[in-house]
N, C-alpha and C positions, 0 to 999 in steps of 0.2 A: 504494500500500500504506500503510495507516494503522491505528493502534491508538489508541483514544480512551477515556479514563476519564471518566465523568460521574456525576452524581447527588449530588455533594457539596452542602453548604449549612451553614446555621446552625441548630443544634438545642440544646435544653436538655438538661442532664444527665438521663439516664434515658430519653431519646428514642431513636428509630430512624431509620436511613437505609438505602437500598439503592443501592450503587454498581454501575455497569455498566461493563464493558470490552467495547467493540464493535470489531470488525475490519471494514475495508473493503479489498477487493482481494485478500484471501486468507481461508482458512477456519480458524477457531480449532480446530475439531474435527479430529483428536484430540489436539492439541498440549497440552503442559503449560503452565499459566498461573499466574502468581504475582501477589499483591497486596503492595504495599510502601507505606511511608509515611515522610515526613520531617517531623518536628515542628520548631518554632522552635529554632534553635541545636543541633539534633541531627543525627546521621548518619542516612542512609536505612536502614531496617530492613525485612526481610521478615517479614510477619505471617501470611500464609496462602498456600497453593498447592494446586493440583490437578494430579496427575501425568497423563501421557499416558493417554488412554482406551484400554482394551483390549477384548477380546471379551466380557468378563463384567461389567465395571464402567465407570463414567464416569471412573475414575481414583481414586487414593488421595489423600485430603485431609490436610493438615497445618495446624496452628494454633500460633502462638507462644503461650506461656503467658499473656501479658497479655490476649489476646483469646479464648482458649479458652472455650467455653461461651456466648460473646456474639455471635461472628461466625460466619457460615456461607458457604462458597464453593460455587458450583454452576454447572452449564453449562445453557444453553438453545441447543441446536444449531440449532434452527429459526430462531432470531434471531441466530445467529452471535455470541453474547454470553456472557460469563462474569460472574456477579454476586457481589457481596460484601454479604450482608445483615448489618447491624450493629444489634444491640439493646443496651439498657442502656448507652448511650454515656456516657463520662466525660470530664471536661475534659482529661485526659491523652491522650485519643484525638485531640485537635486536631492536624492535620497536613495536608500535601498528600499525597494518596493516588495511587499510580501502579499500573498493571498492566503486565505484561511477559510475553513469550513465551519459552519454552525449547524450541528446536527439537530438541535432542538428548536431552531427557528426563533430564538430569543434575541438575537444580536443585531437585527436590522429592522428598525421601525421608523415610521415617519415622525413619531414624536421624539424618540430618543436618539435617532440616527444610528451610527455604528457603535455598538457596545462591545469594545474589545474583549472584555473578560468573558463574554458569552461565546466566543469562537473557540472551538475545541481542538482543531487540528490545523497545524501550520506547515506551510511549505518553505523551501529555501527561497531566499530573496534574489532579486535582480537589480543591478545598479543602474540608476538613471542619472546622468550628469548633463546639466543644461548650462552651456557657456553663454556669457553675455556678449 
């Protein structure tokens, strides 16, 4: 069982990257998935999540204010992957990015946003560096 974030790299300010969160050994659908980042000298923060998929939607999405309008989280169930599309990147987006699974669907809500402590299983991170 493994969860792996990938797709990071070095990009100039204003550029774009797409991060992937791929699972092996288990199925991401319909679990809640979150994206987190930890910048230099900073604590890990939750920046986006997609709640458990239900009969009518792929799940409710949430974005932290600093990434709202620039980042988009989405599922590709055929590839067992959750993506984080990032546009208009800024130097302050520089961080190691992680994805994690919330088996109980408690960590991604419109009211409370991304609740880091509710995420149960974490993958390896991927470095994103944005140059000015």
